[in-house]
C-alpha positions as CSV (number, residue, x, y, z in Angstrom):
1,M,-15.5,-16.2,-27.7
2,N,-18.8,-14.8,-25.7
3,T,-17.4,-12.2,-23.2
4,K,-19.9,-12.4,-20.3
5,L,-20.7,-9.2,-18.3
6,I,-20.8,-10.6,-14.6
7,I,-22.5,-8.3,-11.9
8,D,-22.9,-10.5,-8.8
9,N,-22.0,-13.9,-9.7
10,I,-18.4,-14.0,-8.1
11,P,-17.9,-17.7,-7.7
12,A,-18.5,-18.0,-11.7
13,A,-15.5,-15.5,-12.4
14,A,-13.6,-17.3,-9.7
15,D,-13.9,-20.4,-11.7
16,I,-13.1,-18.9,-14.8
17,I,-9.8,-17.6,-13.1
18,K,-9.1,-21.2,-11.6
19,N,-9.7,-22.6,-15.2
20,G,-7.1,-20.4,-16.9
21,G,-9.4,-17.8,-18.1
22,L,-9.2,-13.9,-18.2
23,V,-11.5,-11.7,-16.4
24,A,-11.3,-7.8,-16.2
25,V,-12.1,-6.5,-12.7
26,P,-12.9,-3.1,-11.2
27,T,-10.7,-1.2,-8.6
28,E,-10.8,2.1,-7.2
29,T,-8.4,3.4,-9.6
30,V,-8.8,1.7,-13.2
31,Y,-10.1,-1.7,-14.5
32,G,-7.3,-4.4,-14.4
33,L,-7.0,-7.6,-16.6
34,A,-6.7,-10.5,-14.1
35,A,-5.5,-14.2,-14.5
36,N,-4.2,-16.9,-12.2
37,A,-0.7,-15.6,-11.2
38,Y,0.4,-19.4,-10.9
39,D,-0.8,-20.3,-14.3
40,A,1.8,-19.4,-17.1
41,K,-0.3,-20.1,-20.0
42,A,-3.3,-17.7,-18.7
43,V,-0.5,-14.9,-17.8
44,E,0.9,-15.4,-21.3
45,G,-2.8,-14.7,-22.5
46,I,-2.7,-11.3,-20.9
47,Y,0.5,-10.5,-22.7
48,E,-1.1,-11.4,-25.9
49,V,-4.4,-9.7,-25.2
50,K,-3.0,-6.3,-24.2
51,G,0.0,-6.6,-26.9
52,R,2.2,-6.1,-24.0
53,P,5.8,-6.7,-24.2
54,E,6.9,-9.8,-22.2
55,S,9.8,-7.9,-20.8
56,K,7.5,-5.8,-18.7
57,P,6.6,-7.6,-15.3
58,L,3.3,-7.8,-14.0
59,S,2.0,-6.5,-10.6
60,L,-0.3,-9.0,-8.5
61,M,-3.4,-8.5,-7.1
62,V,-3.8,-9.6,-3.3
63,G,-6.2,-9.8,-0.5
64,G,-3.8,-8.1,2.0
65,A,-0.7,-7.7,3.6
66,S,-0.3,-11.4,4.8
67,A,0.4,-12.2,1.0
68,M,3.8,-10.3,1.6
69,D,4.9,-13.3,3.6
70,R,3.8,-15.9,0.9
71,L,5.2,-14.0,-2.0
72,C,8.2,-11.9,-1.0
73,E,11.2,-12.1,1.1
74,D,13.2,-9.5,3.2
75,V,10.2,-7.6,3.6
76,P,11.0,-4.1,5.6
77,P,8.9,-3.1,8.4
78,A,7.9,0.1,6.6
79,A,6.4,-1.9,3.6
80,R,4.0,-3.7,6.3
81,F,3.1,-0.3,7.8
82,L,2.2,1.1,4.5
83,A,0.0,-1.8,3.8
84,D,-1.6,-1.1,7.1
85,C,-2.0,2.5,6.3
86,F,-3.0,2.3,2.6
87,W,-4.2,-1.3,2.0
88,P,-6.9,-1.9,0.6
89,G,-6.3,1.2,-1.5
90,P,-4.2,3.0,-4.4
91,L,-0.7,1.7,-3.5
92,T,1.4,-1.0,-5.2
93,I,4.4,-2.0,-3.5
94,V,7.5,-3.6,-5.1
95,L,9.5,-6.3,-3.0
96,K,11.9,-8.7,-3.5
97,A,10.3,-11.8,-4.9
98,K,10.3,-15.6,-3.7
99,D,11.3,-18.1,-6.2
100,T,7.5,-19.3,-6.1
101,V,6.6,-16.3,-8.1
102,P,6.5,-17.4,-11.7
103,E,9.4,-15.9,-13.9
104,I,6.9,-14.7,-16.5
105,I,5.3,-12.4,-13.8
106,R,8.7,-11.2,-12.8
107,A,9.9,-10.9,-16.4
108,G,13.0,-12.4,-15.4
109,G,13.7,-10.1,-12.5
110,S,14.0,-10.4,-8.9
111,T,11.1,-8.3,-7.8
112,V,7.4,-8.5,-7.6
113,A,4.7,-5.7,-7.2
114,L,1.8,-6.2,-5.0
115,R,-1.4,-4.3,-4.8
116,C,-4.8,-4.7,-2.6
117,P,-7.4,-3.0,-4.6
118,Q,-10.1,-1.2,-2.6
119,Q,-13.0,-2.7,-4.5
120,D,-15.5,-5.2,-2.9
121,K,-16.3,-7.4,-5.8
122,T,-12.4,-7.8,-6.8
123,L,-11.4,-8.4,-3.1
124,A,-14.3,-11.3,-3.0
125,L,-12.7,-12.7,-6.5
126,I,-9.4,-13.0,-4.8
127,R,-10.8,-14.7,-1.8
128,E,-12.9,-17.0,-3.7
129,A,-10.3,-18.1,-6.2
130,G,-7.8,-18.3,-3.2
131,L,-5.2,-17.0,-5.6
132,P,-2.9,-13.9,-6.4
133,L,-4.2,-12.3,-9.6
134,A,-1.8,-11.1,-12.4
135,A,-3.6,-8.0,-13.2
136,P,-2.2,-5.0,-15.2
137,S,-4.7,-2.3,-16.2
138,A,-7.3,-3.6,-18.9
139,N,-6.4,-1.8,-21.9
140,P,-4.2,-2.4,-25.0
141,T,-0.7,-1.3,-24.4
142,G,-0.7,2.6,-25.1
143,S,-4.4,3.1,-24.9
144,K,-6.0,5.0,-22.1
145,S,-6.8,2.6,-19.0
146,P,-10.4,2.0,-18.5
147,V,-12.6,3.2,-15.9
148,S,-15.9,1.4,-16.5
149,A,-16.8,-2.1,-17.9
150,E,-18.4,-0.4,-20.9
151,E,-14.6,0.8,-21.6
152,V,-13.2,-2.5,-21.1
153,M,-16.0,-4.3,-23.6
154,L,-14.9,-1.7,-26.2
155,Y,-11.4,-3.0,-25.9
156,F,-11.9,-6.7,-25.3
157,D,-15.3,-7.9,-26.2
158,G,-14.9,-11.2,-27.6
159,K,-11.3,-11.5,-26.6
160,I,-11.5,-12.4,-22.7
161,D,-13.8,-14.6,-20.7
162,A,-15.7,-12.0,-18.5
163,V,-16.0,-8.4,-17.2
164,I,-17.0,-8.0,-13.7
165,D,-18.9,-4.7,-13.6
166,G,-18.4,-2.9,-10.5
167,G,-19.5,0.5,-11.8
168,K,-17.2,3.4,-12.7
169,C,-13.8,3.7,-10.8
170,V,-14.1,6.5,-8.4
171,M,-10.5,7.9,-8.9
172,G,-9.6,7.1,-12.7
173,R,-6.0,7.1,-12.2
174,E,-3.4,4.5,-11.7
175,S,-2.2,3.5,-8.4
176,T,1.2,4.8,-6.7
177,I,4.1,2.5,-7.2
178,I,6.7,2.4,-4.6
179,D,9.9,0.4,-5.0
180,M,10.8,-1.1,-1.3
181,S,12.9,-4.0,-2.7
182,K,16.1,-2.0,-2.0
183,T,17.0,1.4,-0.3
184,P,16.5,4.2,-0.7
185,Y,12.9,3.6,-1.5
186,V,11.8,5.1,-4.7
187,I,8.5,6.1,-6.2
188,L,8.4,4.4,-9.6
189,R,4.9,6.0,-10.7
190,H,2.9,8.7,-9.2
191,G,-0.6,7.9,-9.1
192,S,-3.8,8.5,-7.1
193,L,-1.9,8.1,-3.6
194,A,-0.2,11.7,-3.2
195,E,3.7,11.4,-2.7
196,R,3.2,13.7,0.6
197,D,1.0,11.1,2.3
198,L,3.5,8.2,1.3
199,N,6.0,10.3,2.9
200,M,4.2,11.2,6.0
201,A,3.5,7.3,6.5
202,L,7.0,6.3,6.0
203,A,8.0,8.9,8.7
204,A,5.4,7.5,11.0
205,S,6.8,4.0,10.5
206,L,9.7,5.1,12.3
207,T,10.5,4.4,16.1
208,I,11.0,8.0,17.0
209,I,12.4,8.6,20.6
210,G,12.5,12.2,22.1
211,I,15.6,13.1,24.2
212,T,15.4,15.8,26.6
213,G,16.8,17.1,29.8
214,G,19.1,19.8,31.6
215,T,22.6,20.6,30.5
216,G,25.2,18.4,31.9
217,C,22.8,15.4,32.5
218,G,24.2,13.2,29.9
219,K,22.0,13.4,26.8
220,T,24.9,13.1,24.7
221,T,25.6,9.6,25.8
222,A,22.1,8.8,25.1
223,L,22.3,10.0,21.6
224,E,25.8,8.1,21.1
225,V,23.6,4.9,22.0
226,I,21.1,5.8,19.3
227,E,23.7,6.3,16.8
228,D,25.4,3.0,17.8
229,M,21.9,1.1,17.2
230,G,21.9,2.6,13.7
231,G,19.5,5.4,14.2
232,L,19.4,9.0,13.0
233,V,20.0,11.7,15.7
234,I,18.2,15.2,15.1
235,D,19.8,17.9,17.2
236,C,17.0,20.7,17.1
237,D,19.5,23.4,18.4
238,E,21.6,22.3,15.2
239,V,18.5,22.5,13.0
240,Y,17.6,25.8,14.2
241,H,21.3,27.4,13.6
242,D,21.0,25.6,10.0
243,L,17.9,27.3,9.3
244,L,19.2,30.7,10.2
245,Q,22.0,30.1,7.7
246,N,19.9,28.7,4.9
247,C,16.0,29.4,5.5
248,D,15.3,32.7,3.6
249,E,11.7,32.5,4.4
250,M,12.2,32.1,7.8
251,M,14.7,34.9,8.3
252,D,12.1,37.2,6.4
253,E,9.5,36.3,9.1
254,L,11.7,37.1,12.0
255,N,13.0,40.3,10.5
256,E,9.3,41.5,9.8
257,R,8.3,40.4,13.5
258,F,11.5,41.9,15.0
259,P,12.8,44.7,12.6
260,G,16.1,45.6,13.3
261,A,17.0,42.7,15.7
262,I,19.3,40.8,13.1
263,A,21.4,43.0,10.8
264,Q,21.0,42.6,7.1
265,G,22.8,39.6,5.6
266,S,23.6,38.4,9.1
267,T,22.6,35.5,11.6
268,D,23.8,37.0,14.7
269,T,20.8,36.7,16.9
270,K,22.3,38.2,20.1
271,S,20.2,41.5,19.8
272,L,17.1,39.4,19.1
273,G,18.1,37.3,22.3
274,E,18.3,40.4,24.2
275,I,14.9,41.5,23.1
276,V,13.0,37.8,23.6
277,F,14.7,36.9,27.0
278,N,13.5,39.7,28.7
279,D,10.0,39.8,27.6
280,P,7.6,36.4,27.7
281,E,5.5,37.6,25.1
282,E,8.2,38.3,22.7
283,L,9.9,35.0,23.2
284,R,6.4,33.3,22.6
285,A,6.2,35.2,19.3
286,L,9.8,34.0,18.5
287,N,8.9,30.6,19.2
288,T,5.6,30.9,16.9
289,V,7.8,31.4,14.2
290,T,10.9,29.3,14.8
291,H,9.0,26.0,16.2
292,R,7.3,25.9,13.0
293,Y,10.3,25.9,10.8
294,V,12.3,23.7,12.8
295,G,9.3,21.3,13.1
296,E,8.9,21.2,9.1
297,E,12.8,20.5,8.8
298,I,12.6,17.7,11.3
299,K,9.7,16.2,9.4
300,R,11.7,16.6,6.4
301,R,14.7,14.8,7.6
302,L,12.5,12.0,9.3
303,Q,11.0,11.5,5.8
304,N,14.1,11.1,4.1
305,W,15.7,9.1,6.7
306,A,12.7,6.6,6.3
307,R,12.9,6.7,2.6
308,A,16.7,5.7,3.2
309,G,15.3,2.6,4.9
310,G,16.0,3.7,8.4
311,T,14.0,2.6,11.2
312,L,15.2,4.1,14.3
313,A,15.4,8.1,15.1
314,A,16.1,10.3,18.1
315,I,15.2,14.0,18.3
316,D,17.2,15.9,20.9
317,A,15.7,19.1,22.2
318,I,15.6,20.9,25.3
319,V,12.3,22.1,24.7
320,L,10.9,18.9,23.5
321,I,7.6,19.0,25.5
322,E,6.8,22.8,25.1
323,S,7.4,23.0,21.4
324,G,5.1,20.0,20.5
325,I,8.0,18.1,19.0
326,G,7.3,15.5,21.5
327,S,3.9,14.6,19.6
328,Y,6.1,13.1,16.8
329,C,7.7,10.4,19.1
330,R,6.6,7.1,20.1
331,A,8.4,7.7,23.4
332,T,9.8,10.7,25.2
333,V,12.8,10.1,27.7
334,G,14.1,12.7,29.8
335,I,17.6,12.3,31.2
336,T,18.3,13.6,34.8
337,A,21.2,13.4,37.0
338,P,22.4,14.5,40.7
339,T,23.2,18.2,40.7
340,E,26.4,17.9,41.8
341,D,27.4,15.7,39.2
342,R,26.0,18.2,36.6
343,I,27.9,21.0,38.1
344,E,31.3,18.8,37.9
345,R,30.6,18.0,34.3
346,L,29.8,21.6,33.3
347,M,33.0,22.8,34.9
348,K,35.0,20.3,33.2
349,R,33.5,20.3,29.7
350,E,33.2,24.1,29.4
351,G,35.8,25.5,31.5
352,I,33.7,27.6,33.5
353,S,33.4,28.3,37.4
354,R,31.4,26.6,39.7
355,E,29.4,29.5,40.7
356,Y,28.4,29.9,36.8
357,A,27.8,26.4,36.5
358,I,25.3,26.4,39.3
359,L,23.5,29.4,37.6
360,R,23.4,27.7,34.4
361,I,21.4,24.8,36.0
362,D,19.4,26.8,38.4
363,A,17.9,28.6,35.5
364,Q,16.9,25.2,33.6
365,K,13.8,23.0,34.5
366,P,14.4,20.7,37.6
367,N,14.5,17.0,37.5
368,E,11.0,16.8,38.6
369,Y,9.8,18.4,35.6
370,F,11.1,15.7,33.2
371,E,9.9,13.0,35.7
372,E,6.6,14.3,35.3
373,M,6.3,15.4,31.6
374,C,8.3,12.6,29.9
375,D,7.3,8.9,29.4
376,Y,10.4,7.6,31.0
377,T,13.4,9.2,32.7
378,L,16.8,7.7,32.9
379,N,19.0,8.9,36.0
380,N,22.5,9.4,34.9
381,D,23.8,8.7,38.5
382,G,26.7,6.1,37.6
383,S,29.5,5.4,35.3
384,H,29.4,6.3,31.6
385,E,29.3,2.7,31.0
386,L,26.6,1.9,33.3
387,F,24.5,5.0,31.9
388,A,25.0,3.8,28.4
389,K,23.8,0.2,29.1
390,K,20.7,1.5,31.0
391,C,20.0,3.7,27.7
392,R,20.4,0.7,25.6
393,S,18.1,-1.4,27.5
394,L,15.3,1.2,27.7
395,F,15.7,2.1,24.0
396,E,15.4,-1.6,23.1
397,D,12.4,-2.1,25.0
398,I,10.8,1.0,23.3
399,I,11.5,-0.4,20.0
400,R,9.9,-3.8,21.0
401,R,6.8,-2.1,22.0
């Protein structure tokens, strides 16, 4: 067999693919060995040439995210989001396969791995052939993956039909593979796309709703609705107190900035509070430390929730806007209520006097602040049931957007 070296004649390479041949193709990571995914005999040729066990499934090169609808079922929204973020690019996504994906590709399994390479010649080949390409790396099994047409020829000259010369691969490392066919989503291979970037994108795929408002307004009801809708609720106050218990780095910074304010081995911040709440500069210094750590912990929890297959989350924070945490959210919602209703709720819930309840409320921001600063406001001026319905209606509208 005479192995052709193709530079620009992509239609000729597409003809080889459509006629059951094997063509090595460039990507941004390494060269792949491509065949018509629907031609079982051609795919068998990949296994034979590579010396690859047929028990190992093959990935498919596709032209874009629309291929998910043709080849996969039960595709999670997060998979489409990752494709929007990183395709074309060095990410392979494993999903549940439709029965139309040949068994030889799946190696008898129920999943298929899709990859959209960031390489103009290979994308042009996929478009010209009008087919998904079965395309593992273009090397004998166990050998180094090739990053140039010359390296492919050293392996397969005379054994395959053609090599498309796309120059040297810019990354030289295989794509990252994430299995999204089940939850939690698992990285099967660490490759050119960093896990940190993948986790950040997964968190960004969530619908995150920020909930804020004064004491006694009804934030608890709003958060219960989020939980009933299957969402994760992150209470920033709870996160802060958890960090006081478990984050040595934050405690070290606080002790360095406010020496003696927190007793050694203690998480009692009463003395620290006496310092900062009487001095705006000291309060800003405290927030500079704590908001950073709280923000990082929120990101970690959101990433874990997204990896677990979650799609909805809410962040509960009194200082949602001031802390910058609201920037994580698709929408911020301020919960407001008539002052008299808030007074009655506080007295009943906390067993405090009317005078103290009024002092608590007067020390917080007025309803007008939340109306101005938040994307939406919900006024809790009726029954619990009516307010819960109002919350659900707004949250469902935010999700649809």
